[in-house]
C-alpha atoms as an extended CHARMM CRD file, in Angstrom:
* protein
*
       148  EXT
         1         1  MET       CA             51.5530000000      -32.7750000000        2.5670000000  PROA      1               0.0000000000
         2         2  LEU       CA             48.3920000000      -31.2630000000        4.0540000000  PROA      2               0.0000000000
         3         3  ARG       CA             48.1350000000      -31.2890000000        7.8300000000  PROA      3               0.0000000000
         4         4  PHE       CA             44.6230000000      -31.4290000000        9.2540000000  PROA      4               0.0000000000
         5         5  ASP       CA             45.5030000000      -29.7600000000       12.5520000000  PROA      5               0.0000000000
         6         6  THR       CA             46.0590000000      -26.4190000000       10.7390000000  PROA      6               0.0000000000
         7         7  MET       CA             42.7550000000      -26.4420000000        8.8090000000  PROA      7               0.0000000000
         8         8  ASP       CA             40.8760000000      -24.3900000000       11.4300000000  PROA      8               0.0000000000
         9         9  GLN       CA             43.4680000000      -21.6210000000       11.5660000000  PROA      9               0.0000000000
        10        10  LYS       CA             42.7350000000      -18.3940000000        9.6900000000  PROA      10              0.0000000000
        11        11  ILE       CA             44.9900000000      -17.6770000000        6.7210000000  PROA      11              0.0000000000
        12        12  PRO       CA             46.2010000000      -14.0660000000        6.6230000000  PROA      12              0.0000000000
        13        13  TYR       CA             44.6190000000      -12.1220000000        3.7720000000  PROA      13              0.0000000000
        14        14  ASP       CA             47.9890000000      -11.3920000000        2.1220000000  PROA      14              0.0000000000
        15        15  ASP       CA             48.7970000000      -15.1180000000        1.9230000000  PROA      15              0.0000000000
        16        16  TYR       CA             45.8880000000      -15.9890000000       -0.3990000000  PROA      16              0.0000000000
        17        17  GLN       CA             47.0230000000      -16.9290000000       -3.8990000000  PROA      17              0.0000000000
        18        18  LEU       CA             44.0080000000      -15.6920000000       -5.8780000000  PROA      18              0.0000000000
        19        19  PRO       CA             41.7240000000      -12.6560000000       -5.5830000000  PROA      19              0.0000000000
        20        20  VAL       CA             39.4380000000      -13.2180000000       -2.6170000000  PROA      20              0.0000000000
        21        21  VAL       CA             35.7770000000      -12.3140000000       -2.2260000000  PROA      21              0.0000000000
        22        22  PHE       CA             34.3030000000      -12.4150000000        1.2670000000  PROA      22              0.0000000000
        23        23  LEU       CA             30.5850000000      -13.2310000000        1.2110000000  PROA      23              0.0000000000
        24        24  PRO       CA             28.0500000000      -12.0790000000        3.8080000000  PROA      24              0.0000000000
        25        25  SER       CA             26.8190000000      -14.6380000000        6.3020000000  PROA      25              0.0000000000
        26        26  TYR       CA             24.0280000000      -16.9180000000        5.1270000000  PROA      26              0.0000000000
        27        27  GLU       CA             20.4780000000      -16.0040000000        6.1680000000  PROA      27              0.0000000000
        28        28  SER       CA             18.3750000000      -19.0340000000        6.9640000000  PROA      28              0.0000000000
        29        29  PRO       CA             14.9640000000      -19.3410000000        5.2900000000  PROA      29              0.0000000000
        30        30  PRO       CA             11.8470000000      -19.3600000000        7.4700000000  PROA      30              0.0000000000
        31        31  ALA       CA             10.7710000000      -22.6420000000        9.0350000000  PROA      31              0.0000000000
        32        32  TRP       CA              8.7670000000      -25.0120000000        6.8350000000  PROA      32              0.0000000000
        33        33  ILE       CA              4.9990000000      -24.8880000000        7.3140000000  PROA      33              0.0000000000
        34        34  ALA       CA              2.5750000000      -27.4850000000        6.0050000000  PROA      34              0.0000000000
        35        35  PRO       CA              0.6900000000      -26.2570000000        2.8840000000  PROA      35              0.0000000000
        36        36  GLN       CA             -2.7490000000      -26.6180000000        4.5140000000  PROA      36              0.0000000000
        37        37  GLU       CA             -1.6260000000      -24.3270000000        7.3730000000  PROA      37              0.0000000000
        38        38  ARG       CA             -0.0630000000      -21.6280000000        5.1720000000  PROA      38              0.0000000000
        39        39  ILE       CA             -3.3310000000      -19.8670000000        4.3680000000  PROA      39              0.0000000000
        40        40  HSD       CA             -3.6220000000      -18.8060000000        8.0290000000  PROA      40              0.0000000000
        41        41  HSD       CA              0.0790000000      -18.0910000000        8.6200000000  PROA      41              0.0000000000
        42        42  PRO       CA              1.3830000000      -14.4770000000        8.3550000000  PROA      42              0.0000000000
        43        43  ASP       CA              4.6800000000      -15.5750000000        6.7190000000  PROA      43              0.0000000000
        44        44  TYR       CA              2.6970000000      -17.0120000000        3.7960000000  PROA      44              0.0000000000
        45        45  ASN       CA              0.2820000000      -14.1560000000        3.2200000000  PROA      45              0.0000000000
        46        46  ASN       CA             -0.2130000000      -13.6470000000       -0.5350000000  PROA      46              0.0000000000
        47        47  GLU       CA             -1.7220000000      -10.1630000000       -0.1280000000  PROA      47              0.0000000000
        48        48  LEU       CA              1.0490000000       -8.0590000000       -1.6590000000  PROA      48              0.0000000000
        49        49  THR       CA             -0.7810000000       -4.7290000000       -1.8750000000  PROA      49              0.0000000000
        50        50  LYS       CA              0.3780000000       -3.8710000000        1.6530000000  PROA      50              0.0000000000
        51        51  PHE       CA              3.9270000000       -3.5750000000        0.2490000000  PROA      51              0.0000000000
        52        52  LEU       CA              3.0560000000       -1.0410000000       -2.4600000000  PROA      52              0.0000000000
        53        53  PRO       CA              4.0800000000        2.6180000000       -1.9800000000  PROA      53              0.0000000000
        54        54  ARG       CA              1.3340000000        4.7980000000       -0.5250000000  PROA      54              0.0000000000
        55        55  THR       CA              0.8730000000        8.4660000000        0.3300000000  PROA      55              0.0000000000
        56        56  ILE       CA              0.4380000000        9.7680000000        3.8830000000  PROA      56              0.0000000000
        57        57  VAL       CA             -0.6930000000       13.3770000000        4.4400000000  PROA      57              0.0000000000
        58        58  LEU       CA             -0.2100000000       15.0240000000        7.8430000000  PROA      58              0.0000000000
        59        59  LYS       CA             -0.8360000000       18.5630000000        9.0430000000  PROA      59              0.0000000000
        60        60  LYS       CA              1.1970000000       19.6590000000       12.0400000000  PROA      60              0.0000000000
        61        61  PRO       CA              0.1270000000       22.6960000000       14.0790000000  PROA      61              0.0000000000
        62        62  PRO       CA              2.9860000000       24.8060000000       15.5270000000  PROA      62              0.0000000000
        63        63  GLY       CA              4.5490000000       23.1340000000       18.5570000000  PROA      63              0.0000000000
        64        64  ALA       CA              2.7250000000       19.8200000000       17.9580000000  PROA      64              0.0000000000
        65        65  GLN       CA              4.4860000000       16.4680000000       17.9290000000  PROA      65              0.0000000000
        66        66  LEU       CA              4.7350000000       14.3870000000       14.7600000000  PROA      66              0.0000000000
        67        67  GLY       CA              3.2500000000       11.2630000000       16.3370000000  PROA      67              0.0000000000
        68        68  PHE       CA              6.0210000000        9.0050000000       15.0540000000  PROA      68              0.0000000000
        69        69  ASN       CA              9.7700000000        8.3480000000       15.3370000000  PROA      69              0.0000000000
        70        70  ILE       CA             12.2660000000        7.5180000000       12.6180000000  PROA      70              0.0000000000
        71        71  ARG       CA             15.5370000000        5.6070000000       12.5710000000  PROA      71              0.0000000000
        72        72  GLY       CA             18.2510000000        4.9540000000       10.0230000000  PROA      72              0.0000000000
        73        73  GLY       CA             19.6160000000        7.1150000000        7.3010000000  PROA      73              0.0000000000
        74        74  LYS       CA             22.5500000000        7.2470000000        4.9380000000  PROA      74              0.0000000000
        75        75  ALA       CA             24.9250000000        5.5920000000        7.4310000000  PROA      75              0.0000000000
        76        76  SER       CA             22.8320000000        2.3980000000        7.5360000000  PROA      76              0.0000000000
        77        77  GLN       CA             22.6050000000        2.2200000000        3.7100000000  PROA      77              0.0000000000
        78        78  LEU       CA             19.0360000000        0.9770000000        4.0740000000  PROA      78              0.0000000000
        79        79  GLY       CA             17.0750000000        4.2240000000        4.2920000000  PROA      79              0.0000000000
        80        80  ILE       CA             14.8250000000        5.9430000000        6.8160000000  PROA      80              0.0000000000
        81        81  PHE       CA             12.2040000000        3.8200000000        8.6010000000  PROA      81              0.0000000000
        82        82  ILE       CA              9.3110000000        4.5230000000       10.9280000000  PROA      82              0.0000000000
        83        83  SER       CA             10.3780000000        3.0020000000       14.2590000000  PROA      83              0.0000000000
        84        84  LYS       CA              7.3980000000        4.0090000000       16.3980000000  PROA      84              0.0000000000
        85        85  VAL       CA              3.8990000000        5.3850000000       15.8520000000  PROA      85              0.0000000000
        86        86  VAL       CA              2.0650000000        6.9100000000       18.7990000000  PROA      86              0.0000000000
        87        87  PRO       CA             -1.3170000000        5.1780000000       19.2050000000  PROA      87              0.0000000000
        88        88  ASP       CA             -4.3090000000        7.4140000000       18.3840000000  PROA      88              0.0000000000
        89        89  SER       CA             -2.0820000000       10.0980000000       16.8350000000  PROA      89              0.0000000000
        90        90  ASP       CA             -2.7740000000       11.7140000000       13.4530000000  PROA      90              0.0000000000
        91        91  ALA       CA              0.0870000000        9.6170000000       12.0170000000  PROA      91              0.0000000000
        92        92  HSD       CA             -1.5700000000        6.4260000000       13.3090000000  PROA      92              0.0000000000
        93        93  ARG       CA             -4.9800000000        7.4180000000       11.9360000000  PROA      93              0.0000000000
        94        94  ALA       CA             -3.3720000000        8.2520000000        8.5600000000  PROA      94              0.0000000000
        95        95  GLY       CA             -2.0740000000        4.6720000000        8.3290000000  PROA      95              0.0000000000
        96        96  LEU       CA              1.5910000000        5.0900000000        9.2100000000  PROA      96              0.0000000000
        97        97  GLN       CA              3.0680000000        1.9710000000       10.8310000000  PROA      97              0.0000000000
        98        98  GLU       CA              6.3120000000        0.6620000000       12.2780000000  PROA      98              0.0000000000
        99        99  GLY       CA              8.3810000000       -0.8610000000        9.4720000000  PROA      99              0.0000000000
       100       100  ASP       CA              7.3380000000        1.6980000000        6.8370000000  PROA      100             0.0000000000
       101       101  GLN       CA             10.2690000000        2.9550000000        4.7800000000  PROA      101             0.0000000000
       102       102  VAL       CA             10.0440000000        6.6920000000        4.0910000000  PROA      102             0.0000000000
       103       103  LEU       CA             10.6610000000        7.1560000000        0.3610000000  PROA      103             0.0000000000
       104       104  SER       CA             10.1130000000       10.9090000000        0.2290000000  PROA      104             0.0000000000
       105       105  VAL       CA              8.7680000000       13.8450000000        2.2340000000  PROA      105             0.0000000000
       106       106  ASN       CA              7.4150000000       16.9070000000        0.4320000000  PROA      106             0.0000000000
       107       107  GLU       CA              9.1590000000       15.7070000000       -2.7470000000  PROA      107             0.0000000000
       108       108  VAL       CA             12.5730000000       15.3870000000       -1.0270000000  PROA      108             0.0000000000
       109       109  ASP       CA             14.0870000000       11.9290000000       -1.6550000000  PROA      109             0.0000000000
       110       110  PHE       CA             14.5970000000       10.1130000000        1.6750000000  PROA      110             0.0000000000
       111       111  GLN       CA             16.2370000000        6.9690000000        0.2950000000  PROA      111             0.0000000000
       112       112  ASP       CA             19.8060000000        8.2890000000        0.6950000000  PROA      112             0.0000000000
       113       113  ILE       CA             19.5460000000       11.0570000000        3.2870000000  PROA      113             0.0000000000
       114       114  GLU       CA             21.3720000000       11.7430000000        6.5450000000  PROA      114             0.0000000000
       115       115  HSD       CA             19.2950000000       11.0410000000        9.6650000000  PROA      115             0.0000000000
       116       116  SER       CA             19.7330000000       14.5810000000       11.0140000000  PROA      116             0.0000000000
       117       117  ARG       CA             18.5800000000       16.1490000000        7.7290000000  PROA      117             0.0000000000
       118       118  ALA       CA             15.5050000000       13.9100000000        7.6730000000  PROA      118             0.0000000000
       119       119  VAL       CA             14.6260000000       14.9730000000       11.2290000000  PROA      119             0.0000000000
       120       120  ASP       CA             15.0540000000       18.6690000000       10.3170000000  PROA      120             0.0000000000
       121       121  ILE       CA             12.7430000000       18.3410000000        7.3030000000  PROA      121             0.0000000000
       122       122  LEU       CA             10.0640000000       16.5390000000        9.3030000000  PROA      122             0.0000000000
       123       123  LYS       CA             10.2050000000       18.9090000000       12.2910000000  PROA      123             0.0000000000
       124       124  THR       CA             10.0910000000       22.1510000000       10.2780000000  PROA      124             0.0000000000
       125       125  ALA       CA              7.2940000000       21.1980000000        7.8730000000  PROA      125             0.0000000000
       126       126  ARG       CA              3.7090000000       22.2600000000        8.6970000000  PROA      126             0.0000000000
       127       127  GLU       CA              2.2130000000       19.9960000000        6.0430000000  PROA      127             0.0000000000
       128       128  ILE       CA              3.8480000000       16.6600000000        5.3910000000  PROA      128             0.0000000000
       129       129  LEU       CA              3.2600000000       14.7100000000        2.1940000000  PROA      129             0.0000000000
       130       130  MET       CA              5.0370000000       11.3730000000        2.6460000000  PROA      130             0.0000000000
       131       131  ARG       CA              5.5450000000        8.4820000000        0.2550000000  PROA      131             0.0000000000
       132       132  VAL       CA              6.1010000000        5.3100000000        2.2670000000  PROA      132             0.0000000000
       133       133  ARG       CA              6.1400000000        1.5730000000        1.7100000000  PROA      133             0.0000000000
       134       134  TYR       CA              5.9120000000       -1.2300000000        4.2210000000  PROA      134             0.0000000000
       135       135  PHE       CA              9.2880000000       -3.0030000000        4.1170000000  PROA      135             0.0000000000
       136       136  PRO       CA              9.6390000000       -5.1470000000        7.2800000000  PROA      136             0.0000000000
       137       137  TYR       CA             12.6340000000       -7.1490000000        6.0180000000  PROA      137             0.0000000000
       138       138  ASN       CA             14.9020000000       -4.1380000000        5.5020000000  PROA      138             0.0000000000
       139       139  TYR       CA             13.4920000000       -2.5110000000        8.6480000000  PROA      139             0.0000000000
       140       140  GLN       CA             14.6530000000       -5.4900000000       10.6910000000  PROA      140             0.0000000000
       141       141  ARG       CA             18.0800000000       -5.4220000000        9.0200000000  PROA      141             0.0000000000
       142       142  GLN       CA             18.2730000000       -1.6810000000        9.6550000000  PROA      142             0.0000000000
       143       143  ARG       CA             17.4080000000       -2.1220000000       13.3460000000  PROA      143             0.0000000000
       144       144  GLU       CA             20.2560000000       -4.6250000000       13.6780000000  PROA      144             0.0000000000
       145       145  ARG       CA             22.7520000000       -2.1800000000       12.1130000000  PROA      145             0.0000000000
       146       146  THR       CA             21.9890000000        1.1140000000       13.8730000000  PROA      146             0.0000000000
       147       147  VAL       CA             21.5890000000        2.5380000000       17.3300000000  PROA      147             0.0000000000
       148       148  HSD       CA             19.2340000000        5.4540000000       16.4470000000  PROA      148             0.0000000000
């Protein structure tokens, strides 16, 4: 006989009869917006070109700052992201923005790289050829996972 007062108790993993798969928590969809209002709403923007990979070229004189910060890396499993761009910096004028995922720098793949190695590459380079793509969804997930 099944007792309802024990339904809320957690069953120890070893007591399950079948193989068990634990699923990630459900992510709620965005709030519903009336169709006539969607054309002016940023969550319903149909302009997808802003998500395509693009190339950023920066020249860094000796001792100069990069003009941007990064976060993430191999530990987050989501990549390296631009977390801050200094207003009026060369990086800002070149089109770099918060939420850009760094795909590569000077032909070095940044999609599965340690944070410290990424910083070393960016700080030592005099000319930086970056491939980036705007990826706000994974940037937000990455921010929630890391402390960098």
